[in-house]
Backbone bond lengths (Angstrom), bond angles and torsions (degrees), N, CA, C in turn:
res aa  C-N    CA-C-N  psi(-1)  N-CA   C-N-CA  omega(-1)  CA-C   N-CA-C  phi
1 K - - - 1.458 - - 1.523 109.41 -
2 I 1.316 115.19 148.26 1.464 121.06 -176.65 1.525 110.04 -110.08
3 V 1.344 115.30 127.85 1.462 121.01 171.83 1.525 108.08 -115.97
4 A 1.316 116.02 126.95 1.461 121.57 178.55 1.526 109.07 -81.60
5 H 1.322 115.92 119.83 1.462 122.18 -176.89 1.521 111.06 -72.66
6 R 1.332 116.32 115.81 1.473 123.08 -174.11 1.522 111.28 60.49
7 G 1.332 115.32 30.86 1.457 120.87 -175.11 1.518 110.94 80.57
8 Y 1.342 115.53 176.83 1.470 119.37 176.46 1.523 106.49 -88.57
9 W 1.335 114.02 95.00 1.467 119.21 -172.69 1.523 113.20 -107.25
10 R 1.332 118.20 -15.20 1.465 120.22 178.85 1.524 110.13 -85.56
11 T 1.300 114.79 58.17 1.454 121.05 179.77 1.525 107.73 -155.58
12 E 1.301 116.29 159.49 1.473 121.49 -172.36 1.527 112.53 -57.98
13 G 1.318 115.37 133.41 1.458 121.18 174.96 1.515 114.83 81.07
14 S 1.331 116.61 5.45 1.453 119.92 -175.67 1.523 111.08 -109.73
15 A 1.316 116.22 172.32 1.463 122.93 176.73 1.521 108.25 -159.84
16 Q 1.317 116.70 154.49 1.457 120.73 -179.23 1.529 111.29 -56.53
17 N 1.333 115.32 134.01 1.463 122.46 175.65 1.525 113.64 60.40
18 S 1.310 116.58 23.60 1.469 120.40 176.17 1.529 110.37 -91.77
19 I 1.310 116.07 161.65 1.463 120.67 173.88 1.525 109.73 -60.52
20 T 1.338 116.14 -38.52 1.464 120.16 179.09 1.521 111.10 -61.09
21 S 1.339 117.17 -41.27 1.474 119.74 -179.36 1.521 111.15 -64.34
22 L 1.317 116.62 -33.95 1.467 120.95 175.85 1.523 110.35 -65.87
23 K 1.315 116.29 -47.98 1.467 120.35 -178.56 1.528 111.13 -63.21
24 K 1.329 116.47 -40.12 1.462 119.84 -178.51 1.527 111.36 -69.48
25 A 1.327 117.48 -32.41 1.472 120.17 174.87 1.524 110.20 -62.90
26 A 1.320 115.53 -41.30 1.467 119.77 178.07 1.523 111.11 -68.14
27 E 1.321 117.16 -38.89 1.470 121.74 -177.63 1.529 112.12 -60.32
28 I 1.337 116.92 -36.74 1.474 118.53 -178.16 1.525 112.51 -91.42
29 G 1.328 116.57 5.38 1.461 120.14 172.90 1.512 115.58 85.51
30 C 1.318 118.25 26.39 1.468 119.98 176.60 1.530 110.38 -65.56
31 Y 1.323 115.42 146.98 1.464 120.11 173.24 1.521 110.07 -61.28
32 G 1.362 115.73 -39.95 1.452 118.88 -178.46 1.513 112.73 -156.09
33 S 1.329 114.89 165.13 1.454 122.25 175.92 1.526 107.67 -122.96
34 E 1.327 115.58 122.30 1.469 121.08 -178.24 1.517 109.86 -88.26
35 F 1.329 116.60 143.61 1.465 120.80 178.61 1.524 109.23 -152.23
36 D 1.343 115.95 162.25 1.458 122.19 -169.24 1.526 111.17 -117.42
37 V 1.325 115.85 140.46 1.462 120.21 -173.99 1.525 111.98 -126.17
38 W 1.331 114.98 129.48 1.464 124.06 171.34 1.522 108.56 -119.74
39 I 1.344 115.61 156.93 1.456 121.37 174.49 1.525 108.39 -109.07
40 T 1.327 117.67 127.15 1.458 121.35 179.20 1.535 110.38 -71.93
41 A 1.328 115.43 171.53 1.465 120.80 -179.35 1.523 112.25 -60.43
42 D 1.336 116.48 -30.15 1.466 119.78 179.75 1.523 112.71 -99.76
43 G 1.346 116.15 18.63 1.458 120.03 169.20 1.511 116.66 81.01
44 V 1.330 117.20 31.97 1.465 120.30 175.66 1.527 108.68 -107.94
45 P 1.327 118.90 118.93 1.462 120.73 176.47 1.533 109.92 -73.14
46 V 1.330 116.20 127.64 1.464 121.53 179.45 1.521 109.74 -125.10
47 V 1.337 115.08 157.11 1.459 121.39 -178.07 1.524 109.12 -102.83
48 F 1.339 115.02 109.49 1.464 121.62 -179.79 1.518 107.11 -164.67
49 H 1.338 117.26 147.93 1.463 118.91 -176.01 1.518 113.93 -82.65
50 D 1.325 117.08 -55.60 1.463 120.48 -172.64 1.522 111.69 -73.24
51 A 1.339 115.07 156.48 1.462 120.22 177.68 1.519 111.51 -69.67
52 T 1.350 115.59 -24.13 1.462 120.59 -179.51 1.519 110.07 -125.98
53 V 1.331 115.49 155.04 1.457 121.77 173.90 1.525 107.41 -139.78
54 N 1.321 115.68 126.03 1.472 120.81 -176.85 1.525 111.96 54.18
55 G 1.349 115.05 36.70 1.455 120.37 179.36 1.523 114.55 78.72
56 I 1.313 117.16 3.07 1.469 121.91 -178.60 1.527 108.91 -102.26
57 R 1.313 117.24 126.91 1.463 120.42 177.29 1.527 109.45 -80.35
58 I 1.315 116.14 121.13 1.468 121.18 -173.24 1.526 111.88 -59.23
59 E 1.318 117.61 -41.25 1.464 120.79 -179.39 1.518 113.17 -61.99
60 D 1.333 115.64 -24.94 1.465 120.15 -172.68 1.524 113.97 -102.81
61 T 1.319 117.36 5.39 1.463 119.33 -176.45 1.523 110.72 -127.91
62 T 1.304 115.65 163.78 1.459 120.56 -179.77 1.527 110.54 -87.43
63 Y 1.317 114.72 159.96 1.460 119.15 177.84 1.521 111.06 -62.46
64 A 1.309 117.43 -32.52 1.467 120.72 -179.61 1.531 111.15 -59.73
65 T 1.325 116.48 -30.86 1.466 120.69 178.34 1.519 111.44 -75.15
66 L 1.329 116.52 -30.25 1.467 121.46 -175.28 1.526 113.48 -90.57
67 M 1.303 117.19 -24.25 1.463 120.61 -164.72 1.532 114.42 -64.21
68 N 1.317 117.44 -21.51 1.467 119.63 -179.28 1.525 113.59 -101.01
69 I 1.341 116.49 5.36 1.467 120.40 177.14 1.528 108.65 -80.77
70 R 1.321 115.73 133.06 1.465 119.83 -176.97 1.526 112.09 -100.97
71 L 1.317 114.72 149.04 1.459 122.12 172.84 1.526 109.08 -80.50
72 A 1.333 116.05 176.82 1.469 120.52 -175.34 1.519 113.30 -60.75
73 N 1.336 117.76 -25.77 1.471 120.48 -179.06 1.527 112.65 -96.32
74 G 1.343 116.40 8.04 1.453 119.80 177.54 1.516 115.42 95.12
75 E 1.335 117.10 -11.80 1.462 119.54 176.66 1.528 110.09 -71.46
76 F 1.318 115.33 156.91 1.457 120.10 172.41 1.530 109.44 -82.04
77 I 1.336 116.27 156.37 1.463 120.19 174.74 1.528 107.74 -59.12
78 P 1.339 118.03 121.94 1.464 118.53 -177.49 1.524 112.55 -78.76
79 T 1.312 115.98 147.24 1.459 119.14 167.20 1.530 107.27 -75.21
80 L 1.314 116.30 161.54 1.460 119.37 177.14 1.524 110.71 -62.17
81 Q 1.312 117.33 -37.85 1.459 119.69 179.50 1.530 111.36 -63.30
82 Q 1.334 116.96 -41.73 1.470 120.35 177.11 1.522 110.73 -62.35
83 Y 1.325 116.13 -43.80 1.465 121.08 -177.51 1.528 110.95 -64.97
84 L 1.328 115.98 -47.52 1.457 119.70 -179.48 1.528 111.72 -65.12
85 T 1.328 116.06 -37.07 1.471 119.92 179.25 1.525 110.88 -60.96
86 E 1.324 116.66 -41.03 1.469 120.26 176.73 1.528 110.46 -70.12
87 G 1.328 116.62 -39.80 1.466 120.44 179.54 1.513 112.73 -62.33
88 A 1.325 116.51 -31.24 1.462 120.92 -179.98 1.525 111.80 -63.06
89 K 1.327 116.60 -24.46 1.467 121.46 -177.50 1.531 112.35 -83.11
90 L 1.322 117.45 -10.76 1.466 121.57 -172.50 1.520 110.76 -100.28
91 E 1.302 116.24 111.85 1.465 120.12 -178.53 1.524 110.92 -76.44
92 G 1.317 115.14 138.89 1.462 120.57 171.77 1.508 116.30 81.20
93 C 1.313 118.60 6.02 1.465 120.89 -179.23 1.526 109.08 -121.76
94 Q 1.330 115.81 114.03 1.449 120.93 179.25 1.529 111.24 -72.04
95 L 1.310 115.47 151.10 1.455 122.60 177.71 1.529 107.78 -100.41
96 I 1.325 116.24 110.09 1.469 121.40 -175.57 1.527 107.64 -98.29
97 L 1.307 115.96 95.58 1.460 123.33 -168.40 1.534 110.44 -92.75
98 E 1.324 115.23 110.26 1.470 119.17 175.62 1.515 109.94 -94.93
99 I 1.316 115.91 122.62 1.455 120.95 173.55 1.524 107.58 -91.17
100 K 1.317 115.89 116.81 1.455 120.99 -178.24 1.532 110.26 -69.01
101 T 1.328 115.81 157.07 1.457 120.54 -178.60 1.524 109.75 -81.50
102 H 1.324 115.13 112.76 1.457 121.40 -179.95 1.534 110.46 -84.54
103 R 1.316 117.06 -179.10 1.466 119.88 -166.32 1.530 115.16 -73.69
104 N 1.322 117.86 -19.96 1.468 118.41 178.60 1.530 109.51 -152.61
105 D 1.336 114.99 171.91 1.458 120.34 -175.96 1.521 112.35 -61.34
106 E 1.319 116.19 -38.20 1.461 119.97 -179.47 1.524 111.57 -60.67
107 R 1.325 115.85 -45.16 1.465 119.39 -179.72 1.529 111.09 -71.89
108 N 1.325 117.18 -33.95 1.464 119.78 176.62 1.526 110.89 -62.38
109 K 1.325 116.21 -44.67 1.470 119.86 178.92 1.527 110.79 -65.83
110 R 1.324 116.01 -38.94 1.460 119.73 179.11 1.526 110.78 -63.43
111 A 1.341 116.09 -41.13 1.469 119.92 178.49 1.522 110.64 -61.34
112 A 1.333 116.02 -43.87 1.467 119.67 178.04 1.522 110.84 -62.00
113 D 1.327 116.35 -45.60 1.467 120.67 -178.70 1.527 111.52 -60.92
114 M 1.329 116.54 -44.48 1.458 120.17 -176.70 1.525 111.65 -69.03
115 A 1.330 116.44 -38.60 1.464 119.83 178.92 1.525 110.78 -64.26
116 V 1.319 116.48 -47.24 1.466 120.82 -178.70 1.526 110.66 -65.17
117 E 1.335 116.57 -38.78 1.471 120.20 178.14 1.523 111.31 -59.14
118 L 1.329 116.63 -43.36 1.464 120.24 179.24 1.525 111.25 -67.11
119 V 1.324 115.99 -43.80 1.468 120.19 179.28 1.531 110.44 -58.15
120 K 1.326 116.29 -44.67 1.467 120.28 -179.89 1.522 111.49 -68.40
121 M 1.330 116.47 -39.76 1.468 120.62 179.99 1.524 111.04 -59.61
122 L 1.339 116.42 -36.07 1.462 121.44 -177.69 1.534 112.31 -91.70
123 G 1.325 116.66 1.87 1.462 120.54 177.45 1.512 113.71 69.14
124 L 1.338 116.79 34.68 1.469 121.13 -173.98 1.527 113.29 -109.89
125 E 1.330 117.14 24.49 1.467 119.15 -177.40 1.524 113.05 -59.18
126 Q 1.338 116.81 -39.75 1.460 119.98 -177.91 1.532 112.40 -76.76
127 K 1.305 116.02 -20.73 1.466 121.17 -174.58 1.530 112.56 -95.56
128 T 1.334 117.49 -11.33 1.458 121.81 -174.01 1.518 111.71 -111.15
129 E 1.325 115.73 133.09 1.457 122.91 173.72 1.527 107.51 -121.63
130 Y 1.329 116.36 150.03 1.461 120.91 -173.48 1.525 111.54 -115.51
131 I 1.327 115.44 143.38 1.457 121.63 173.14 1.526 108.63 -137.74
132 A 1.338 116.34 151.28 1.463 119.80 179.55 1.529 109.78 -163.60
133 F 1.328 115.09 149.21 1.462 121.69 172.97 1.527 111.21 -80.88
134 S 1.309 117.24 -23.55 1.455 122.48 -175.25 1.527 111.87 -86.07
135 K 1.330 116.33 126.83 1.460 120.08 175.52 1.528 110.17 -65.03
136 V 1.329 116.56 -35.36 1.462 121.03 178.50 1.529 110.31 -60.20
137 V 1.339 116.25 -44.21 1.460 120.50 178.32 1.524 110.63 -63.29
138 C 1.319 117.14 -47.34 1.470 120.49 -179.26 1.531 111.31 -60.59
139 Q 1.319 116.61 -42.56 1.460 119.89 179.61 1.525 111.43 -65.87
140 R 1.330 115.60 -39.36 1.463 119.73 178.26 1.532 110.71 -64.82
141 L 1.316 115.93 -43.58 1.462 120.23 178.17 1.528 110.61 -59.84
142 H 1.320 116.24 -41.67 1.465 120.21 179.72 1.534 110.75 -62.82
143 E 1.332 115.99 -34.38 1.469 120.62 179.41 1.527 111.57 -68.93
144 I 1.331 116.53 -42.81 1.468 119.67 -169.45 1.522 114.33 -98.14
145 T 1.338 116.83 -17.39 1.473 119.73 176.87 1.523 109.30 -144.27
146 P 1.330 116.66 63.70 1.476 121.62 -171.94 1.523 114.97 -62.00
147 A 1.317 117.15 -21.78 1.467 119.19 -179.34 1.528 112.43 -83.06
148 S 1.343 117.19 -9.90 1.468 120.68 -177.18 1.526 111.74 -79.25
149 K 1.329 114.86 154.70 1.457 120.20 170.38 1.525 108.12 -74.39
150 I 1.334 115.92 127.96 1.464 122.24 -179.50 1.522 107.14 -134.31
151 A 1.328 116.45 128.76 1.466 120.03 -179.87 1.525 110.44 -125.28
152 Y 1.332 114.85 141.80 1.460 122.09 -179.73 1.521 109.21 -93.88
153 L 1.332 116.06 137.79 1.463 121.68 -171.48 1.528 115.59 -102.85
154 N 1.300 118.26 -21.78 1.469 119.41 -162.56 1.522 114.88 -68.44
155 G 1.335 117.54 -34.17 1.461 119.05 170.15 1.512 117.61 99.98
156 E 1.345 118.43 -2.94 1.463 118.68 -176.87 1.521 113.20 -97.08
157 L 1.323 117.78 -9.85 1.459 121.06 -178.46 1.522 111.25 -98.32
158 S 1.315 116.18 139.54 1.463 120.68 176.15 1.522 109.51 -72.79
159 P 1.326 117.82 161.96 1.464 119.36 176.19 1.533 112.84 -55.43
160 A 1.334 117.02 -36.48 1.468 120.46 179.44 1.524 110.75 -64.15
161 Q 1.338 116.57 -40.61 1.464 119.99 179.27 1.525 111.18 -67.29
162 V 1.324 116.42 -37.90 1.462 120.44 177.82 1.526 110.28 -65.84
163 K 1.316 116.28 -41.26 1.471 120.13 179.40 1.524 110.54 -62.73
164 E 1.330 116.65 -37.27 1.467 120.95 178.04 1.524 111.50 -61.33
165 M 1.321 116.75 -30.38 1.470 121.69 178.08 1.524 111.89 -75.97
166 G 1.328 116.81 -10.98 1.454 120.49 -176.99 1.515 112.91 86.63
167 I 1.347 116.38 12.77 1.457 121.77 -177.50 1.529 109.16 -89.46
168 S 1.330 116.32 142.21 1.465 120.30 -171.01 1.521 114.61 -90.27
169 G 1.361 117.60 -12.09 1.458 117.59 -175.58 1.512 113.42 -153.30
170 I 1.337 114.60 161.90 1.456 121.56 168.36 1.519 107.71 -116.83
171 D 1.315 115.56 140.63 1.463 122.53 -177.35 1.524 105.18 -133.60
172 Y 1.354 115.66 84.84 1.454 120.91 -167.74 1.523 112.55 -110.58
173 N 1.321 114.89 152.04 1.458 121.43 173.78 1.528 109.51 -59.49
174 E 1.321 115.69 146.57 1.465 120.66 -177.30 1.530 112.69 -55.33
175 K 1.327 118.05 -30.49 1.468 121.31 -178.96 1.523 112.05 -66.44
176 V 1.332 116.81 -26.93 1.467 120.53 179.55 1.519 110.62 -63.11
177 F 1.333 116.93 -39.05 1.461 120.28 -177.36 1.528 112.35 -79.99
178 V 1.321 116.96 -15.99 1.467 120.14 169.91 1.524 108.48 -70.98
179 K 1.327 116.07 -40.69 1.466 122.11 179.90 1.520 111.69 -75.15
180 H 1.331 116.14 -36.44 1.470 121.24 -177.13 1.530 110.72 -128.38
181 P 1.323 118.26 67.79 1.469 119.81 -179.93 1.526 112.63 -62.40
182 E 1.331 115.91 -25.29 1.467 120.17 -178.50 1.531 111.75 -67.55
183 W 1.326 117.23 -19.20 1.465 119.95 -178.97 1.519 112.40 -67.65
184 L 1.333 117.41 -24.02 1.464 119.71 178.98 1.531 111.04 -63.30
185 Q 1.333 116.03 -47.52 1.462 119.57 179.90 1.523 111.64 -73.38
186 E 1.335 115.47 -34.91 1.463 119.19 177.77 1.527 110.57 -61.25
187 A 1.330 115.32 -43.59 1.461 120.18 179.02 1.528 110.70 -62.87
188 K 1.319 115.42 -42.44 1.467 120.86 -179.26 1.529 110.31 -60.26
189 Q 1.327 115.94 -44.01 1.466 120.67 -178.99 1.527 112.34 -66.65
190 L 1.338 115.94 -30.96 1.461 120.65 -177.41 1.527 113.07 -90.78
191 G 1.345 116.38 -4.57 1.455 119.92 -178.08 1.516 113.13 75.03
192 I 1.337 116.48 26.10 1.460 122.41 177.70 1.527 108.84 -93.22
193 E 1.320 117.26 124.32 1.461 120.85 -179.92 1.527 110.17 -71.82
194 V 1.333 116.61 140.94 1.464 121.71 -176.62 1.521 110.53 -116.87
195 N 1.324 114.45 123.11 1.463 122.60 172.86 1.523 106.93 -117.78
196 V 1.313 117.96 141.16 1.465 121.72 177.88 1.526 109.31 -122.01
197 W 1.340 116.24 137.45 1.469 121.71 -178.72 1.510 109.92 -136.34
198 T 1.341 118.30 166.68 1.449 125.82 -30.06 1.520 104.82 -97.81
199 V 1.319 116.26 113.13 1.465 122.58 -169.81 1.529 109.04 -93.73
200 D 1.333 115.83 116.52 1.465 121.59 -178.62 1.531 110.16 -130.34
201 G 1.325 115.47 162.36 1.460 120.87 179.60 1.516 110.85 86.56
202 E 1.328 116.29 137.05 1.465 120.24 -172.51 1.529 113.01 -58.44
203 E 1.323 117.56 -47.28 1.464 120.19 -177.66 1.531 111.21 -62.00
204 N 1.313 115.89 -43.16 1.465 120.80 -179.91 1.523 111.56 -67.05
205 L 1.314 116.19 -40.15 1.463 120.07 177.17 1.525 111.29 -63.53
206 R 1.338 116.35 -43.00 1.468 119.79 178.82 1.525 111.22 -61.68
207 H 1.319 116.16 -40.65 1.473 120.54 179.63 1.528 110.77 -61.95
208 H 1.305 116.77 -50.10 1.458 119.69 -176.25 1.526 112.34 -70.71
209 A 1.318 116.27 -27.43 1.466 119.57 178.81 1.528 112.11 -67.85
210 T 1.329 116.82 -18.38 1.467 120.19 -179.10 1.529 113.08 -101.61
211 L 1.328 117.79 -5.18 1.466 120.38 -177.19 1.525 111.02 -74.07
212 D 1.315 116.54 126.77 1.454 121.43 178.01 1.529 109.32 -72.26
213 G 1.308 116.38 130.76 1.455 120.28 177.30 1.512 113.74 108.43
214 I 1.328 118.11 -12.33 1.462 120.71 177.38 1.526 109.15 -92.04
215 D 1.316 115.61 124.61 1.465 121.16 -178.34 1.523 112.31 -94.85
216 I 1.337 116.04 -34.93 1.467 121.36 -173.42 1.524 108.94 -138.02
217 I 1.320 116.22 140.98 1.464 121.84 172.93 1.518 108.41 -119.07
218 T 1.335 115.67 125.03 1.465 121.42 174.33 1.520 108.26 -96.89
219 T 1.331 116.14 128.15 1.461 120.33 -172.10 1.520 111.68 -146.75
220 N 1.328 114.86 154.23 1.463 120.89 170.38 1.530 111.40 -85.00
221 D 1.345 115.42 -6.40 1.468 121.02 -178.26 1.531 110.58 -119.91
222 P 1.326 118.14 60.00 1.467 119.24 -174.32 1.514 114.33 -62.98
223 E 1.334 117.12 -33.04 1.461 118.68 -179.11 1.524 110.93 -69.22
224 A 1.333 116.63 -37.80 1.466 120.62 177.06 1.528 110.13 -63.90
225 L 1.322 117.00 -43.29 1.460 120.37 179.35 1.526 110.88 -65.25
226 K 1.305 116.86 -38.25 1.458 120.56 177.97 1.528 110.45 -58.30
227 G 1.349 116.37 -43.10 1.458 120.50 178.60 1.515 112.49 -64.72
228 I 1.331 116.98 -40.50 1.471 121.69 179.50 1.526 110.60 -64.27
229 L 1.322 117.04 -44.82 1.462 120.23 -179.94 1.526 111.31 -65.19
230 A 1.329 116.67 -36.04 1.470 120.18 177.50 1.523 110.40 -65.15
231 E 1.339 116.81 -41.32 1.470 121.02 176.93 1.525 110.79 -59.95
232 Q 1.331 115.75 -46.84 1.462 120.19 -178.23 1.517 111.60 -63.78
233 Q 1.321 116.06 -39.06 1.452 119.69 178.97 1.522 111.12 -66.45
234 A 1.328 115.61 -40.35 1.472 120.13 178.83 1.517 110.87 -63.96
235 A 1.319 116.55 -37.58 1.469 120.90 -179.05 1.527 112.03 -66.47
236 K 1.345 116.40 -24.29 1.466 120.52 -179.46 1.524 111.75 -81.84
237 Q 1.334 116.21 -17.60 1.460 119.54 -177.77 1.518 110.55 -71.36
238 P 1.326 117.87 139.08 1.473 120.28 177.90 1.534 110.82 -63.95
239 A 1.295 116.08 143.66 1.470 120.48 -179.58 1.529 109.46 -65.11
240 A 1.325 115.96 143.54 1.463 121.49 178.79 1.530 109.70 -66.93
241 K 1.330 115.60 142.89 1.473 119.77 179.27 1.524 110.01 -77.31
């Protein structure tokens, strides 16, 4: 399965974490579009990757200060509600919601609570999957939305340790599986879903597309990966008589 990292942004008219990048990920048939969520000082969840924008720390400022800042394609920074509302209209594309690691446990739990509240309010429980680097966030998500897919990002826990937490997946950097190749089979045996990030470049994509045990690849080049997977699938088809 293909997940577009921060949406499909390496294409005309798009930008990382923009509404356009979400729509374009759906247009090319991605399994999902990944995006990043911060909570502003006044409690508004917004979609943006970095902790700061234009030198302003998102956690420490109000939404009113952020709302007129534009992304590279001219769009404004979307609120999570705006992003999810648009995502609800797109059939067949999962919303891969990453909750960024905030400054303390209280804010991390609050971010998880607010994200899940919005997802439930919009009726998107089946369409939304969660990822986070923070164990506190993952544990909180498991408490408040136990039926959801939740994957841990940080990379230091084995699949068995993640399963003990009640988490359904691991979403690790490609370097983690170079160090721990045995985790791919361990995850498979335990029923833990495996996502690998962020895999770019044709040779690297081809390599990871053939690795047994990887369920999902997160990439900045989703269209290239789509072509590679189509080639591989065609090669498996029996030759016509």
